[in-house]
N, C-alpha and C positions, 0 to 999 in steps of 0.2 A: 541750308544744305548746299554744298558746292556741286558743280556739274559732275555727274557720276563718272568715276574712273575705275575700270576693272583691270586688275593685274593678271599675271600669269600664275596658274596653280602651281604649288610646290616650289615657289621661288620667293625671294625677298619681297617682290612686288605684289604677291598674291592678295586678293580680296578674300577674306576668310569668314565663313559662317558656321556657327555651331548650332545644330538642331538638337533640342532636348526632347527626344522621342523619335524613334526610328521604325514605326510601324508602317502599315500600307500607305497612309497619307504622307508620313514623313518621307517614305521612299520616293514618292512622286515629286515632292518638293526638292529632294536631293537631285533628282534627274533634271528638274527645271533649272536649278542653280548651275549644275554642271554644264548644261547647254549654253549658259552665258559665261562660261569660263571662270566660275567661282570655285574656290577650294572649300570642301565641305567636311566638317567633323560631325559624325553622327554618334549620339549618346543614347543608350537605352539600358534597361536593367536586366536584360537577358542576352545571351550570346547569339550571334548570327541573326539578329533582327533584320527584317527586310531592308531597312535603310543602311545597315552595316554593309550589306552585300554590294552596294553601289557607291558608297562614300569613299573619299580619299583616306579618312582616318576613322576608326571606330573605338568607342570606349564603353565599357560595361560597368555600371555603378548604380547604387541606390540614390536616385535623384531627390528623395525626400530627406536625405542627410544634408542639412544646411551647410555645415562646415566643409564637408567633402565636395559638394557642388561648387561652393565659392572657391575652394582651392583649385579645382580643375579649371574653372574659367580664368582664374588668375594665372595659371600655368600656361594655358593655351592662348589667351588674349586674342580672341577672334574679334573681327570688326562688328559683327552682329551676333546676338544670342536670340534664337528663335524657338520659343516653347511650342511643342507640337502635341503634347499630352497634358493632362491636368495633375498628375501625381508628381508635383515638383515643389521643392522648398522655396516658396516665393520670397521668403526673407532674404535668401541668397541673392535673388534677382534685384531686390530693392537695394542691397548693399553694393552690387555691381554698378547699378545706376548712380548711386550716391558717390562712389569713388571715381566714376567715369572710366571704368575699365573697358566696357563694351556698351554698345547701344542695345537695349532690350526691346524686342518687337512684340506688340506694338509700343507698349511702355511697361515698365515694371509695375506701375500702379494698376494698369488695365489687367495685367496677368494675375495680380493678387486678387482683384475684385471678381474676376470671372471664374477663378478656381473655387469660389465659395458662393453657393446659391443665395446665401443671406446677403452678402455684399452686393451682388448684382441686382437682386430683387429690391433692396432698399434704394439703390441708385435709381432704378427705373421708376419705382412707384413714388417714393418720398421726395426725391430730388428733381426728377424729370417729369413726374406726373403722367407717365405713360399708363394706358389701360392694361391691367393685369387681372388674373384670377384672384379670388380671395385667398389669403395665406396667413399662417401663423407658425411660430417656431416652438420647439420643445426640447428639453434636455433630459427628460426622464419619462418612464412609462406613465407616471401619473400626469405629467404635463401634457403628454401626448393625448390622453383622454380628454383633457380640458380643451386642447387646441382643436381636436376633431369635432367636439361638440360645438365649438365656436364657429368653425368653418362650415360644418354641416356634412352629413353623410349623403352619398358616398364621397370620398375624398382620396387624394393620393398622398402617400408618405414617402419622402426621399431623404437620404442623408444630405446634409448641406454640402458635403464634399464627396462626390462620386461622379462617375461618368458611364456612358454607354448603357444606361438603364440599370446599373448595378445597385442593389439595395432598395429598389422601388417596389411598392406593393399598393394594392387598392384596399381601402377600409370601407366595408359596406355596413358595418355596425360595430358596436362595442365588443362583440365576440372576436373581432379580428385584431384587436389592439396588441395582444401579446405577440402574435406571429409577425405583425408589421414591425414592431419594435426590434425583434430579433433579426428580421430580414435586413432592416436598415443598418443595424450594428455590424452585420457580417459583410455588407456591401460597401461600407464607407472606406475611403482612402486612408483616413486617420482615425485613431480612437478618440473618444470624447462623447459620442452618442447624440450629438445635436442633429435634429431633423427639421425639415420644413413640411408643413401640411398644406396642401394646395386644394382648393375647391375645384370641382369639375367645371369646365366651360362647355356649354352646348354649342359645338362648332360644326360647320359643314365640312371643313377640310383644314389641314395644317400645311404650312409652307416654310421653306427656308429661303430667305432673300439674301443672296450673296451680295454683300456691300463692300466695295473696294475704295479704300482711301489712298489716293496716289497724287503725286505732284504733277500739276499741269505744267508742261514745259514752256508754255507761252507766258505764264505769269509767275512761275516759281512758287505757287501757293498750293495747299492741299485742296483737292476737290473730291467729291463723293460720286461714285459710279454704282449703278445697280444692274445686276444681271437679271435676265428673265426669271420670274419666280419659279421655284422648284417645288412640286408636290411630292409627298412621300407617304409611305405606309409603314407603320411601326408594329412590332410585336415584342412584348415584354420590355418596352422602353427602348428598343433598338431597331434601327431602320432595316428593312428587308428589301424594299424597292423604292426607286424615285423616278421622277419624270420631269421633263422641262420642255415647253413652258406649262405651268399650271394656269388654266383660264381663270380670270378674275374680272370683276366689274371694275370700271374705271375709278369709281369712288374707293373701293377697297384697295385697289392697287396704289392709289395716291396715299391713302392712310398708311399702308405698309411701308412705302418709301419714306414717309415722314418719320415713323417710329424708328426705322433702321438708321436713318441719317442722324437722328438725335442721339441714339445710344452709341453709335460708332464715334461720333464727334466727342461725346462726353468722355470716352476712353482715351482721348488724345491728351496732349499737353498744352494745347493752345498755340503751338508753333508747328513744327514739322513732324513731331512725334505722333505715333498712332497710325503709321502707314501699314498697309497690308489688307488682307481679306478678313471680313467678319461674317460668320454664319449666323444670321439673326432668325430665330425660330418664332413663328407666330401662329395663332389660331384665327380662323376666319369664319364668321357667321354672317352671311349676307354681305352687307357693306361694313359691318363692324369688324375691327381687327384688334386682337389682344396680344401683347408682348408675352413671350414665354421664356426664352433663354437666348444667350448670345455666346458664341465661341470666337475668340479673337485669332482665328486661324482657319485654314480650309476645313470644310465640313464634310462628314462622310456621305451625306446625301448629295453633295456636290461632285461625287465621282462621275455622275452622269455627264458633267461638262467635258470629260475626256473625249466625248463623241459629239456633243451638241454645239460647243462654242469654238470660235476661231482660236481663242486662248483658253485653256482649261483654268480652273480656279488655282491650280498649283503654279502655272506659269504667271498668272496675274499676281499671285502672292510674291513670287520671286522678283518680278519687275518692280512692284510697288516698294518693296523693302530697299531695293537698290536705287530708288529714285528715278526709275524709267517709266515711260508712259504705258498705259494699259489699254486694252480694247475688250469691250464686253459684248461684242456682236454675237448674236445667236445664229449659227450656221444651219441647224436643222433641228426639228423636234426629235427627241430621243428619250431613252429610259435606261435604267440600270436595275439589275437583280443580283442579289447576293448568292455566292456559292459557299455553303457551309462545309465544315470538315466532316461531319457525320460520324466521326469515330474519335476515340481518345487514345492517341498514340503518336509517337514522333515519326517524322520523315515519311509521311504518306505519299502516295502517287495519285495521279488523276488519269482516268480513262475517258474515252469518247470525246476528247477535245476536238478532234477533227469533225465529228458529227455536229457538235455545237457551233463550230465556226462555219458550217455549211448553211446555217440559218442566214438568210439574206441580211446584209448590213449589220453584222455583229462583230464585236471584238471582245477579247477576254484578257483580263489581268489576273494571273495567279501570283499571289503575294510572296510566296517563298518563305512562309513562316515555318520555323523548324519543328514545331509541335502542333498537332491538331487536337481540338476538343470538339465535341458533338455540335455545339452551338457557336463555335468560333468562326469568324469570317476568314475564309482562306482564299477567296477570289471574288471577282465580280464580272458580270457580263454587261457590256455596253451595246445598245442597239439604237439605230436610227431608222426613221420611216417618214412618210408624208404627214403623219399625225401621231400624237402621243399614244393613243389607244393601240395602234398597230405596233408601235415601238415597244410598248409594255408587253404585248403578247410575244414578240420576238425575244425580248430579253428573258422573260420567264421560261419560255420553251427551251431556249439554249442553256440556261442555268440548270434546268432539270436534266438535261442530257449529260452533263459533266458528272462523272461518277468517281468519288474518292475511294481509293482502294488501299488495303494494307500492304506494306512491304516487309512485314515480319517474316522471318524464316521459320517454317513449321518444324516442330520437334521431330527427330528421326523416329521411324517406326522400328521397333525391335525386330531383329531377324528371327525367323522361325528356325529352331535348331535342326540341323540336318542329321539324318540317321548315322550312327557310328558304323563305319564299314568294318567288316571282319578282317582281322589281320591274317594274311596268308600263312600257310604252314611254312616253316623254314625249308630252304632249298638244301638239298644234300650237299654236304661240305666237299670242297675239292680236296684232293690229296694234299696234305700239309707239306710244306717244304722241309728240308732236313732239320732246320732249327725249330720246327713246329711253331714258329711265330711268323706273323706277317707284318710288315711295316707299312703303315698308311701315311703317306707324305702329303704336305700342303705348304705352299709358301706362307711365310709369316704374316704378310699383309692379308687382311680379310678379303675373301672372295665374295662376289655378289650373291645375295640370297637367291634361292631358286624361285622362279616365277610361280605364281599361284597355280596350283594344280599340276605342276610339272612332275614328270616321272621319267626315268630312263626308258628309252625306246628299245634298247638292246643291251647286251653285256657291256660292262665297263671296259674301256680299253686303256686306261691310265690309272694313275694313283686315285684311290677312292676314299670316301669318308661316309659316315652315316649322319643324317640330319633328321631331327624330329620336328614335324609340323604341328603347330598349335592353332587349330581353327576353332570355330564356335563349338563343335562337338566332335572334333577329330583328334586322334592321337596316333599318328602314323609314322613309321620309320621307312625311309627309302634310301637307295643308293644314289649318290650324286657325285659327279665329277668335281674334284677340287673344291670341296665345300668345307664347312666348319669342322676343324679337327677336334675341338673340345666336345662338340655335340656327338661326334663319332665315338669318342672315347666314352662319353657318358652313356650312349646307347648300349654299349657293350659292357658297361661297368668296368672299364679297363683303366689302369693307371696311366698317366701321361709320363713318358720317359723324358729324360733330358734331351733337349734339341741337339741335333748333330749338324755339322757343316759338311755339305757335299764337296767334292773336289772342285766343282765349279757350279755356278747357278745360284739362285737365291737361297737364303736360309730356310730350313724346313723344320717342322715340328714332328715328333714321332709319338704315336700311341701304340701301345702293345694291344693288339686285338686278336682274339682267337676266332678265326674264320668259322670254325665249327659252331661257335656259340652265337654268331651274329644272325638275327632274324632278318632275312632279306626277302623283299616282295618279288613276286613273279614279274617277269618282264613282258608278259603277254598283254595284248590290247585290253582284255577284259578285266585287268586289274589296275587300270589307271585311277589315280585319285579323282574325287569329285572336282568339278570345275570351280566350285565355291571354296575349296580349301585354301587357306592362306599360305603364303610362302614360308619356308623355314625361318624361324627367329623373327617373324613379322610382329610388330607391336599392334595391338588393337587400335583401330581408327577412332579418334576422339569424336564424341557426339557433338552435333551442332547445337548451339544454344539459341533458342528462340527469343526474339525480342519481346520484352514484356511491356505492354501498354502502360502508360503512366495514368495515374488517377486523373479524372476530369477536373478541370479548373474553369473558372468563369471567363469567358470571352477573351478578347484581344489583349487587354492591358494586364491580364492576370498571370502572365508567365512568372515563375518563381524568381525572386531576387537572386542575383549572383554576386560573388565576391568581386571586388573591383579588379578589373583587368583591362588591357587594351592592346590593340595592334593596328597597324596601318591597313586600311581596306576593310578587313573583316576581323572581328574579335576572335581570339583563339577559342580556346575551348569554347407681258411677257414683257429684264428692263421693262418695256411696254408689253401688254398681253399679246400684241401682234408681234410675230417673230421678226418682222422686218423693221421694227421700231428703231429710231436712231439711238445712239449712245445716251443713256439717261445719266448725265453727269452734271453736278451742280457745284459752283464755287461757294465758298462759305460767306454768307452775308448776314447771319444772325439767327439764333435759335428761335427767337420770338416770332419770326416770319415763317418758320418752317411749316407750321400747320396750315396756314392759309395758302401757302404755295405748293403744298404737297400733292395736289392733283395734277401737277404739270411735271414733265421730265426736267424742266429747268428749275425745279424747286431748289432753293439754296439754304444751306445750313452752315453756321459758323461754329468753330470749335468752342466748346465751353471748357475752359481750363479748370481742371480740378486736380490739384496736386496735393500730396500729403507728405509730411516729413517722416521718413522711415526711421525706425529705431536702429541703433548701431548693431551690427551683427559681427561677431568675431570671425576672423578667418580661421582656416583649419588646414589640415594636412592634405597633401596630394594623394589621391587614392588610386590614380590610374596614370600610367606613363606609357608612351609609345615604345614599342620594342625597336 
């Protein structure tokens, strides 16, 4: 890899990165890249994803469509393709790598392996010999029963391809088999029904060890860096709070670094491929450490690093991808706590944010997701303190203060009908003119309607007409100056005569009205219309339409797929347990030596190159284009 060179966004010299996944983690990665002057293309399967809102370009598409994804990458030709979620057609990434269109981060092979629990479990156990829980695979309800009996009850059942706890359940006995199979089928990213059955590990706590593979500027070689271990608490397979650092014995910490270094190195290409952040999850029982899973990208439990480290996991990921040096220094103990949506509807709002931020040393990230579900992560609180226990209390207290509220407009309340006023007796007719007809004149252009509740305060002094007011329960006629001539004629059942042209002035229309037959209201104060009466000829006001909450869906990545569309910007529609420990980075010197050196921050691990020959994947159509 040559010395990093970063161009100017939106120009021919731009360094361009395409993120496949634009949720809350992707949004932070976009921001980290933008601070380094990188042009970012954010792709997700729903409109206005958090990352879309801050990227230079946004695309909406089904990323499990292999041909469509390959076509989009071919069209945009970014320098780097960075998967940020797991629901991706990995065959397209293998083809991109094979053709040399873009560099896939960390590698196309690593992405394919880690998207499938079977692939990564076999790599960890059968190839690397890492300690894991007992496991077995099943393709049917019958095979599930055999696998569960082999692993032993109780056990966990997970789809081989799912994320964020989706499709997971606990088998406590044979009676749970049917429900577990259905849960796994409904939570899987792809159809096929394959599941992994995992035995329980009797652990004291579980950790995420953020492991960073970055180029050492002094040697030009990849080195492995370890952040302080992160403890976390999960519910239903999804994280709800995390803290850093998680206290560990020196032996356990050394074993955890050895496991993390070996799995991250194995996902490289033996050269400079495999750069970036790896979230390695492990169970710890005393001094014993068991490998659980690995994500070749920033981890949700690592949101705590936004407050605890000099560089967050997102900034380190961006730097490592670009070939820049990283820093894993822990700045302060801290904790994170999730803010859930609490309701199933779009465009919710949040109250009491000020009260939450009044908790000492707290910060809040509201993700900006366009739709809320009851258990969807909509934000997170980050808190720091002198120790992790205090930080956890602050984070949880602040998160509880934030209150999601509905923004739906309530349906209008039907008006109570007003009593129908009595129609006054007709006023005695004035003496008829010699022709015994009266001409009621009005300019041809329509005059303004009478204001609501208006009535003449005295005798009319000019041309007059009659207007009929249609309110909720009123049917009233009154005299109005220069009002609607047709209504006047209708009120008196009089025919409309042909218009005449005066000697000068505007054209007028004429209605023959017999004054003696016109029912006119009294002009006294006690006969004014009710204030609630609508003006003459007023149309009824349309009712407001209340927003209808959408049916609940499962968590973050479960927004409904949208048709392919795109726009620029937004789519349309401790290291050591001691916080002060030095940077735990190691040059690659050999996998065989890793275990013996694992107790020291200077433990070294060499890349174990494991490359595969991908199958040819046909290219496809462009499904999204910038406007």
